[in-house]
C-alpha positions in Angstrom: 143.9 84.1 49.0 142.4 83.9 45.6 142.1 80.4 44.0 144.8 80.1 41.3 143.6 80.6 37.7 145.0 78.7 34.9 144.3 78.3 31.2 146.0 74.9 31.1 144.4 71.5 32.0 147.4 70.8 34.3 146.7 74.0 36.2 143.0 73.2 36.5 143.7 69.7 37.7 146.0 71.1 40.4 143.3 73.6 41.4 140.8 70.7 41.7 143.2 68.8 44.0 144.2 71.8 46.1 140.6 72.9 46.7 139.0 69.5 47.0 136.7 70.1 44.1 134.0 67.4 43.9 131.7 69.0 41.3 132.0 71.2 38.2 129.2 73.3 36.9 129.1 73.5 33.1 127.4 76.9 32.4 125.9 78.4 29.3 124.5 81.9 28.9 121.0 81.9 27.3 119.5 84.8 25.3 118.3 86.5 28.5 121.7 86.4 30.3 120.5 83.5 32.5 122.9 80.7 33.4 121.7 77.3 32.2 123.9 74.5 33.5 124.6 70.9 34.2 126.6 69.8 37.3 129.2 67.2 36.7 131.0 65.0 39.3 134.7 65.7 39.1 135.4 62.1 37.9 133.6 62.9 34.6 135.2 66.3 34.1 138.0 65.3 31.8 135.7 63.2 29.6 133.5 66.2 28.9 136.5 68.5 28.4 137.8 66.1 25.8 134.5 65.1 24.1 132.0 67.8 24.9 128.8 67.7 26.9 125.4 67.6 25.3 122.9 70.3 26.1 119.4 70.7 24.6 120.1 73.0 21.7 116.9 74.8 21.9 117.6 76.4 25.2 119.0 79.4 23.4 115.6 79.9 21.9 113.5 79.5 25.1 111.8 82.4 26.7 112.7 83.4 30.3 110.3 80.9 31.7 111.4 78.1 29.3 108.4 78.2 27.0 109.3 77.2 23.5 108.6 80.0 20.9 108.1 78.8 17.3 110.3 79.8 14.4 113.7 80.1 16.2 115.5 77.7 13.9 116.7 75.9 17.1 113.5 73.9 18.0 110.9 72.2 15.7 112.9 73.0 12.6 115.8 70.7 13.8 113.6 68.2 15.6 114.6 69.7 19.0 118.2 68.5 18.5 121.0 68.7 21.1 124.2 70.7 20.9 127.6 69.4 21.8 129.0 72.1 24.2 132.7 72.7 24.4 134.1 74.0 27.7 136.4 77.0 27.6 139.1 76.1 30.1 140.1 79.8 30.5 136.8 80.3 32.3 137.4 77.7 35.0 136.8 79.2 38.5 136.3 77.9 42.0 133.0 79.0 43.4 133.7 80.3 46.9 130.0 80.4 47.8 129.3 76.8 46.8 131.1 74.0 48.7 133.7 72.0 46.8 132.4 73.3 43.4 133.9 75.0 40.4 132.3 76.4 37.2 133.3 76.5 33.6 131.6 78.2 30.7 130.7 76.3 27.6 130.1 77.1 23.9 127.5 75.3 21.9 128.2 73.5 18.6 126.0 71.4 16.3 127.0 67.8 16.1 128.4 68.4 12.6 131.0 70.6 14.3 129.6 74.0 13.2 129.2 76.7 15.8 125.7 77.5 17.0 125.9 81.1 16.1 122.7 82.1 18.0 124.9 81.8 21.1 125.5 85.3 22.6 129.0 84.3 23.6 130.0 82.9 20.2 128.6 85.9 18.5 130.7 88.2 20.8 133.8 86.1 20.0 133.1 86.6 16.3 132.9 90.4 16.7 136.0 90.5 18.9 137.9 88.6 16.2 136.8 91.2 13.6 138.3 94.0 15.7 141.4 91.9 16.3 141.8 91.6 12.5 141.5 95.4 12.3 144.3 95.8 14.9 142.2 96.6 18.0 141.7 95.1 21.4 138.2 95.9 22.8 138.4 97.2 26.4 135.1 96.7 28.2 133.7 97.7 31.6 130.3 96.9 33.2 128.3 98.5 36.0 125.2 97.0 37.4 122.2 98.3 39.3 119.9 95.8 41.0 117.4 95.5 43.8 117.8 93.5 47.0 114.5 92.2 48.4 113.5 90.1 51.4 113.1 86.6 50.1 109.8 85.9 51.8 108.0 89.2 51.4 109.7 90.5 48.2 109.8 93.9 49.8 112.9 96.1 49.6 115.5 95.7 52.3 115.4 99.4 53.1 113.1 102.3 52.1 113.4 105.7 50.4 116.1 106.9 48.0 119.4 106.8 49.9 121.9 107.1 47.1 125.4 106.8 48.4 124.2 106.9 52.0 126.8 105.0 54.0 124.3 103.4 56.3 122.4 102.0 53.4 125.6 100.9 51.5 126.0 98.4 54.3 122.3 97.8 55.2 123.5 94.3 56.0 127.2 94.1 56.3 127.2 90.3 56.6 125.7 90.3 53.1 127.5 93.1 51.3 130.9 92.2 52.7 130.3 88.5 52.1 129.4 89.3 48.5 132.5 91.4 47.9 134.9 89.0 49.7 133.7 86.0 47.8 133.7 87.8 44.5 137.3 88.8 45.2 138.1 85.2 46.0 136.7 84.2 42.6 139.0 86.7 40.9 136.1 89.1 40.2 137.4 92.6 40.7 134.8 95.0 42.1 135.9 98.6 42.1 132.9 100.2 43.9 129.7 99.3 45.8 127.1 101.7 47.0 123.4 102.2 47.6 121.5 103.6 44.6 118.5 105.8 44.1 115.7 103.3 44.8 114.6 101.5 48.0 116.8 98.4 48.4 118.7 99.3 45.2 122.4 98.8 45.0 125.1 99.4 42.4 128.3 97.5 41.9 130.9 98.4 39.2 133.4 95.9 37.8 137.0 96.8 36.7 137.4 96.9 33.0 138.9 94.0 31.1 139.9 93.2 27.6 137.9 91.1 25.2 135.7 88.1 26.1 136.9 88.0 29.7 135.0 91.1 30.5 131.7 89.6 29.5 132.5 86.3 31.0 133.1 87.9 34.4 129.9 90.0 34.1 127.9 86.9 33.4 129.6 85.1 36.3 129.0 88.0 38.6 125.3 88.3 37.9 124.7 84.6 38.6 126.9 84.6 41.7 125.3 87.6 43.3 121.8 86.0 43.0 123.1 82.8 44.6 124.8 84.7 47.5 121.7 86.8 48.0 119.6 83.6 48.4 122.0 82.3 51.0 121.3 85.5 53.0 117.6 85.0 52.6 117.4 87.8 50.0 116.5 88.0 46.3 118.8 90.0 44.0 117.0 91.0 40.8 118.2 92.8 37.7 114.6 93.2 36.6 114.6 96.7 35.1 111.6 98.3 36.8 110.3 96.2 39.7 108.5 99.2 41.3 106.7 101.8 39.2 107.3 104.6 41.7 111.0 103.8 42.3 114.2 104.2 40.2 114.7 101.7 37.4 117.9 99.7 37.2 120.4 100.3 34.4 123.4 98.4 33.1 125.9 101.0 31.8 128.6 99.7 29.5 132.0 101.3 29.0 134.0 100.7 25.8 137.3 101.8 24.2 139.5 100.4 21.5 143.2 99.8 22.2 145.7 99.8 19.3 147.3 96.3 19.4 150.6 97.5 17.9 151.2 100.5 20.2 149.1 99.6 23.2 147.7 103.1 23.1 144.0 104.2 23.3 142.7 104.5 19.8 139.9 106.9 20.9 142.3 109.5 22.3 143.2 112.5 20.2 143.6 115.6 22.3 144.0 118.0 19.4 141.0 116.6 17.4 137.4 117.7 17.5 135.9 116.8 20.9 139.3 115.2 21.8 138.2 112.1 19.9 140.1 110.4 17.1 138.5 109.7 13.7 138.2 106.1 14.9 136.3 107.1 18.0 134.0 109.5 16.1 133.0 106.8 13.5 132.5 104.2 16.2 130.3 106.6 18.2 128.4 107.6 15.1 127.7 103.9 14.4 126.3 103.4 17.9 123.9 106.3 17.4 123.0 105.2 13.9 121.9 101.8 15.1 120.6 102.8 18.6 117.0 102.3 17.7 117.5 98.8 16.4 119.8 97.9 19.3 117.0 98.8 21.7 116.0 95.2 21.2 119.2 94.4 23.3 119.5 97.4 25.6 115.8 97.2 26.5 115.0 93.5 25.8 111.9 93.0 28.0 108.3 94.3 28.1 109.2 95.7 31.5 112.2 97.7 30.4 110.3 100.5 28.7 108.9 101.6 32.0 112.4 102.9 32.7 112.2 105.8 30.3 110.8 108.8 32.2 111.7 112.5 32.1 114.3 113.5 34.6 114.9 109.8 35.5 118.6 109.8 34.2 117.4 107.1 31.8 118.0 108.3 28.3 115.3 108.0 25.7 117.1 109.5 22.6 119.9 108.4 20.3 122.2 111.2 21.4 125.6 111.8 22.9 127.3 114.4 25.0 130.2 115.2 27.3 129.5 114.5 31.0 125.7 114.7 30.2 123.6 112.2 32.1 120.5 112.7 30.0 122.0 111.5 26.7 122.3 107.9 25.4 126.1 107.8 25.0 128.2 109.8 27.4 131.8 110.8 26.7 133.4 110.5 30.2 135.4 113.3 31.7 138.4 111.0 32.2 140.5 111.6 29.1 143.9 110.7 27.8 144.6 107.0 27.8 141.4 106.6 29.8 139.2 108.1 27.0 136.1 105.9 26.6 132.4 105.9 25.8 129.7 105.1 28.3 126.6 103.4 26.8 123.8 104.5 29.1 121.0 103.0 27.1 121.0 99.6 28.6 118.5 98.4 31.2 119.2 96.1 34.1 117.4 93.3 32.3 120.0 93.3 29.4 122.3 90.3 28.7 125.9 91.4 29.3 127.1 89.4 26.3 124.5 91.0 24.0 125.1 94.5 25.4 128.7 94.0 24.2 127.6 92.5 20.9 125.1 95.3 20.1 127.5 98.1 21.0 130.5 96.5 19.1 128.4 95.5 16.1 127.1 99.1 15.8 130.6 100.6 16.3 132.1 98.2 13.8 129.5 99.1 11.2 130.3 102.8 11.9 133.9 102.2 11.3 133.1 100.7 7.9 130.3 103.1 6.7 131.7 106.3 8.4 128.4 108.0 9.1 128.4 111.7 10.1 128.6 112.3 13.8 125.8 114.6 15.1 126.8 117.4 17.4 126.9 116.6 21.1 123.9 117.6 23.2 124.9 120.2 25.7 121.6 120.7 27.5 118.9 118.4 28.8 118.0 115.8 26.2 114.5 115.2 27.6 111.4 116.6 25.9 113.3 117.9 22.8 111.3 116.9 19.7 114.3 117.7 17.5 116.3 114.8 18.9 116.0 111.2 17.6 113.6 109.3 19.9 114.2 105.7 20.7 111.4 103.0 20.5 108.8 103.3 23.1 108.0 99.6 23.5 109.2 96.2 22.5 107.0 96.1 19.4 108.7 99.3 18.0 112.1 97.8 18.9 111.4 94.6 17.0 110.4 96.7 13.9 113.4 98.9 14.1 115.7 95.8 14.3 114.0 94.1 11.4 114.5 97.3 9.3 118.2 97.7 10.1 119.8 95.3 7.6 123.3 96.7 7.9 123.2 95.9 11.7 121.9 92.4 11.0 124.7 91.9 8.6 127.2 92.5 11.3 125.6 89.8 13.4 124.6 86.3 12.1 121.5 84.9 10.3 121.0 82.2 13.0 121.0 84.8 15.7 118.8 87.3 13.9 116.2 84.6 13.3 116.2 83.3 16.8 116.2 86.6 18.7 113.4 88.0 16.5 111.2 84.9 17.1 111.8 84.9 20.9 111.0 88.6 21.2 107.9 88.3 19.0 106.8 85.5 21.3 107.3 87.7 24.4 105.5 90.6 22.7 102.6 88.2 21.9 102.4 87.2 25.6 102.2 90.8 26.6 99.5 91.7 24.1 97.5 88.6 25.1 97.8 89.4 28.8 97.3 93.1 28.6 94.7 94.8 26.5 96.4 98.2 27.1 99.9 97.0 26.2 102.1 99.7 24.8 99.9 102.5 26.1 100.8 105.1 28.8 98.6 103.4 31.4 100.5 100.1 30.8 103.8 101.9 31.3 102.5 103.5 34.5 102.2 100.3 36.5 104.1 97.1 37.1 101.7 94.1 37.0 102.2 91.1 39.2 102.6 89.0 36.0 105.8 90.9 35.3 107.2 89.9 38.7 106.3 86.2 38.1 107.8 86.3 34.6 111.0 88.3 35.2 111.9 89.1 38.8 113.5 85.9 40.1 115.5 84.8 37.0 116.7 88.1 35.5 
């Protein structure tokens, strides 16, 4: 039986009593999609709900290994000040895999009461409010590919490329079924689980949800699966390319807009060109217009760019098509009220909040500027010099983002400053470490440094 969910404090207090909760984990998503948290004894829970809980404000501007990049606006410029984080009681969940423990997601505020808008979650809330004002609900769905490795040896739990092979779906039924059962108990709705194309690679798809709840569940899922894997003596990693000769991990993102007044899918227009409404065509054109700049979020790490290879099913162009797995944005074959777009650009190492932010910000800008929608690609998109290529490395992505002022305007200055500083720091680390950074030889290997930097936490 699933623990009861409640968006009222009375309901939460009943859940605490019914499930003998002794500890509550206050969790915040950082720039990399990693959970940063404090654990609070239950006796202090209500005090922090009513008064907030201090977190180091600069954690949003840390790199993945908690080094402190300069120039984020959240560190030396503010004397390394704290934030007062405010828990969102709608996110309260019992953790079935941690004894007597629940979690709650927090949002950061400066102590003058202003929101810390470099927060991926607060930025997503801002965008969702924009769509709400325009009369739309954002319907979002996530699918995740990840590798499962033996904890001690860091080798894959099975070999070869057994996509959808039943024996490999359940290579360890104690783990895979424990994962799915406990996620169900936590009210995380998994719709499919299967082995993927790489050794030890799995894929799990989540049911779509509306608004911030979809990203909250995706964030919760990614943290939970890593914890459950460790309990089974495995490591689950969303690092995009852990093995150079094996399939990369993606993080595809599904989106549609629902008309608040009618409850109907605002993308669906069976008699219009491509079966897409004008709203859908402008939204899609916006995604393509800003795809290069948004590579900073769909491919946010040095390692991500090793994903883009011909015939790898990983798109490397700002293109779209209908049921075409080589383009960046795929119009799915399911139509009618299920009409939606699949953003295939995102790597496994992407932050689920920022994947939603980048897609929705680009789509919103498209609704406002109404750019022309290019024709769909009907053949293979690989190796075609006439198609708009995406950045080939993190340095090109940073430059594309810095040049895209209209996309930046759809975000927030605090966030723009912080993300640029953190990614420049990561780029500098790569350039210092690797003389051949950004060259084909660099992209044809995975260095042990990348494992040390990314594998466990992402």
